[in-house]
N, C-alpha and C positions, 0 to 999 in steps of 0.2 A: 433476804437482802437487807443490808444495813447501810443506810445513807447518812451523811452528816446531818446534824440537827439544822433546821431551817435558819436559825439565828447564826450558825457557823457559816452556812453558805452565803447568807447576806453579808456577813462580816468579810468573808474572803472576796466577794465581788466588790465591796466598797474599797478594800485595800488595793485590789487589782486596778481599779479605776484611776489610782494615783501613779501607776507604773507604766513606763513606756512599753509599747508593743511594736509589731511590724508596721502598724498603721500610724504611729506617731511621726510627725514631720521630722525631717533630718535636722541635726544640729550643724549649721553651715559655718559658724564662726569657730573653726577648729582646723588644725593641720591634718590632712589625710594623705595617705600614700596613693599617688596616681599610678605608679608602676615601679618595677625594679629599674634602676638607672640604666642597666645594660640592655633593657628592652626598648629604649627610645634612641633612635638613630636618625639616619637620613631617609628612612621610609616614613610615610605618613601613617601614624598610629591612631586609630579611633578607639575611644573607650567611653562608656557611660559611667559617670561618677555622680553620686547623689542625685540621680534622676536626670542629669544634664549630659547632653552629647558633647564630648570634648575631643579635640584633635591635638596630638603631640608630635613634635619632631625636634631635631637639633639643627642649629645653624651650622654653616661651614666652619665656624670657630668652636663648635661643640656646645654652645649654650642650649639648654633644653627650653622649649617653648610650649605653652598650653593655651589654647583658645577655643571659642565656641566652634563647633563643627557644622557651620552653615554659612552660606553666602547671604549677604544682606539683601540681595536682589530678589531671588526667588527660592531661597532656603535650600539650594542644592548642597549636598554634603561636600565640604572641602576635603574630607578624607578620601573622596573619590576623584580628586582633582590632581593638579601637577605641582610638585615642588620645583621651582625654578630659582636656583641660587638660594637665597634666604626668603624668597617670596613665594606665595601660593597663588596659582592662577586657576580660577574656577573653571571646571571643564564643561560648564553649561553655557555661559555667555562671556567668559573670559575676564571677569572682574579680577583684578590683582590686589593682593593684600601684603603688607609688610609684616615682619615678624612681630611688630607691635600691634597688629590687628588693624592698622589703618588702611583704608581703601586708597590706592595710589594710581589706579588706572582703570578706565572704562573704555574698551576698544571702540564702542559705537559712537563716541563723541570725543572731541579734542580736549575739552576741559573736564577734568575729573572733579566731581563734587567734593567739597571739603567738609571735614567734620563728620564723615561717615565711616564707620568701621565696625568691627566685631569685638566682643569682650575678650581680653586676655586675662590670664590668672597668674598670680605669684606662684612660682615653681622654684623649689630649693632642693639642691642635691646634697644629701648627707649620707656618706658611706655608700651602701648598696641601694639606697632608696631615693626616690623623687617624691617630695612632699608638696602638696598643692593646697592653696587656700581658696575656698569657693564662696566665702561669706563677704562681709563688709571689709573692703580693702583697707579702711582706716584702722582696723584692728589686726592687720596681718603682721604681727611681730614674730620674726623667725626665731627669736630666743625662746619662744614657747614650743618649738618643735621638740617632741619627746625623744631626745637623743639616747641612743644605746651604744655607748663607747666600746663595749666589748665586741661589737660587730666589725670593728676596724682594728682591734687590738691583736698584734702578732702573737701574743701568748694564748690566744683563743683560736681554735679551729672551727670554722663555720661552714654550714651548707644551707641551701635555701630551696624553696619550691613555691608553687602557686596552684591554687584551685579556684575555678569558677564555681562558687558555692551556691547551691539551689535553696538558700534559706536566708533569713534576715540577720542583720548584725547584732540586734538586741539579744536574740536567742543565743548567738554564738558567745557573746560576752557572758551571759548567764551560765552557759555550758562550761566556760573556762574558769569561772569563779567557784563553781561547785563541782570539784573533781571526784565526788563520790561515785560518779558514773564510770570511773576507771575500772571498778570492780565488775561492772556489768557490760557496758558498751564495748569496753576494750579487754574483755576477759581473755581473748586469744592473742593479745599483743603486749600491752604494757601494764595491764591490771593485775592485781593479786587479791585473793579472797579476804584479806584482812584490811583492805584499804578504807572502805566506807565506815567501819566502826572505830578507826583510829582517832585519838583525840585531836582537837584543833583549837586554834586561837583566832580571834577576829580583830581586825584593826579597821574601823570604819570612820573615815573623815570625809568632809565635803569634797567630792570629786576624786577621791582616792580610796579604793576599797580593796582589802587584802584578807586572805585566809591562809593560815599556816597550819599544815597537817603533819603530824609526827607519827610515822609508821615505824615503830621501834619496839622490839626487834622484828624483823621480817625476812622472808626469803624473796629475793628480787626476781622479777620477771626476766626472761631469757636475755632480752636486749641489754639490760643493766648488769646482770650477773656476768655475762660474757665480756662486756666492755670494762667493767671495774674489777673483774676477777673475784668478786665477793659472792661465792656460790653456795654458802651455807645459810642456816636459819638465823644468823647473828647480824644481819645487815641493818643499817639505819637508812631510812629514806625520809627526808624532811623536805616537804614541798610547799612552796609559796606561790599562790595564785594572786595576781595583782592587776587590777584595773588601773591603768595609768592615764588613759584619755579615751574619748569615744572611738579613736582610731587605733588604739594599741592596748594589748594585754600581754603581760609577761609572766611566764611560769619559770621559776628557778628551783632547782633541786640540788640538795647536798646528799652524798652517799658516803658512808664509811662502815667499817667493820667493828661492831661493838666488842668483839672478842679480843681485839688488839688493845694494848695500852694507849690511853688517850694521847700521851705525849709523842707517840711514835707511829700512830696509824695514818696511812694515806687518806686524804680527803679529796673527793671528786666533786666537781661542780658542773652543772649544765644550766644554760639559759635557753629559753625559746621565746622569741618575739612573735606573737600572733597579731598580724597587722590587718585590721578589718576596715575595708572601705565599701560602704553600701553602693551597689549599682542601681538597684530599684528597691522598692519596699520589700521585695520578696527574693532578691538575689544579691550577691556580694562578691567583691574581689578579695580573695583570701591569700595574702602573702605571708610566708613563714620563713623565719631565719632561726636556725638552731646552732648553738655553739657549745663547745666543751673546753675545759682548761687542762685536759690530760690527753696523753697519747696523740699529740699533734702530728707526729710523723708517721703514724700508722694509718695509711690510706685505706687499707683493706678493712680495718675496724671502722673507719669513718664511713665507708660505703655501706657496711652492714648496719650501722646505727641509723644512717639516713633512710635506708630501705625499710627498716623496722618501724621507725618513727612515722614516716610518711604513710605507711600502711595503717597506723593508728589514726593519723589525722584524716585519712580517707574514711575511716569508720565514723568520725565526727561528721564529715560532710554528708555521708549517706544517711546517718541517723537523724541529723537535723533537717535534711531534705525531706525525710519521711514526716518529721514533726511539722514541717511547713505545710504539707498536704493536709494534715489533720486539723491544724488551727485554721485553715481556710474553710473548714466545714462546720465550725462551731455554731450552735444555735442559742436561743434565749435561755436554755437550761444549763448552759456551760458554766463551770466554776473550776478553780484550781486551789489546792491547799498548799501552803508553804510550811516548812519546818525550820528548825533552828539553824541548820547549815545554809539555809537560803538567805540569811540576814544580809550579807554583803551584796548579793545579787539583787535583792529587793531594794536596798538603798541605792544601788547603781541605777536601777530602772526608774526609781523616783527622780533621781538627779537628771537623767536624760530627758524625762518628760518635762521637768520643770525648765530646763534649759531651752528645750524646743518651744515651750509656751512663751518664755520671755523673748526669744528671738521673733516669734510670730507677732507678739504685741509690739515690738520695736519696729518691725517692718510696716505695721499698719498705722504707726504714728508719724505724722509729717515731720521731716527733719528740720531742725533749727540750726542755722549756721554755727559751726564751731562746737556742736554738741555731739556726744556719742554715748548713749545711755544703754547700750546693749550689754549683755552679760559678759563679764570678764572673769573666767575661772582662775 
């Protein structure tokens, strides 16, 4: 049995201490996706986001509302209560709240106490997604929402799906930044035997981490060979994995046939938005939007692509769910070794831990009127 040298183990543990894990506090000063816009309507929708119980619904005019899911009186869940017009009536003692979270009626007394209510959250609808801000509302600038214009572009055909993921969002970001796992975890779906050994380039900037892998030439997996009709060993598969924010990772792929002249060969593009919203330290809401700029009218092909891709995404969910079980059992002898392709993932995890620490420090510092010293990415 050959173990790493003791100094290597100590070095790896020291490096790991700088990186975010599932136990790192959440980064609250960021836009996250609360739900698909289509999932929020006139029914009361409860959801736990970043460890907080949230209630969502739409007013009669269609405005999406998000507020704490508890009554101020005895903490009864408002999601188990009644939507009356645009107000919510608690089903425990009848306290009534406006869409702004204000307490406006207490049935047991004539005068309703003033200045009592529950927290509401900024909620912005962009394309198919509802984005929520759960941090310092003074920093809730909706221009910072990481927009993906292709999701609403008529020249792109999109499909979407959702998983309740039994793992943490840090591990999923790392999984998406290092796609060498395609060759192994996705061997039966979208992986190919030459993927992990293909050359790659790194682009590491503060808050933005990218890895570009060029698998050229290659034989495409069935889902891409069938949809692009590049079925021989001369395909090009160029994959960009990109951490855009704590809430969003995008994978973009370009396909073409290297056997065709460069000036006349068709080029195929896909984007996949992996939208990650922590539920708890160990679970996550995983919204996915996948788009292509070819064969927009071929609905059968779109259904086939969706089925195949979401089978691969389910492999991620299952694999990282298993990983979550293992990291929950680590002991004092635990260590992990990183390699060259981990560089963007390591930088991302250091960034998340640093942001979480800065936010925690800001929360523990008394506010000074007119000041806002929290981290601004």
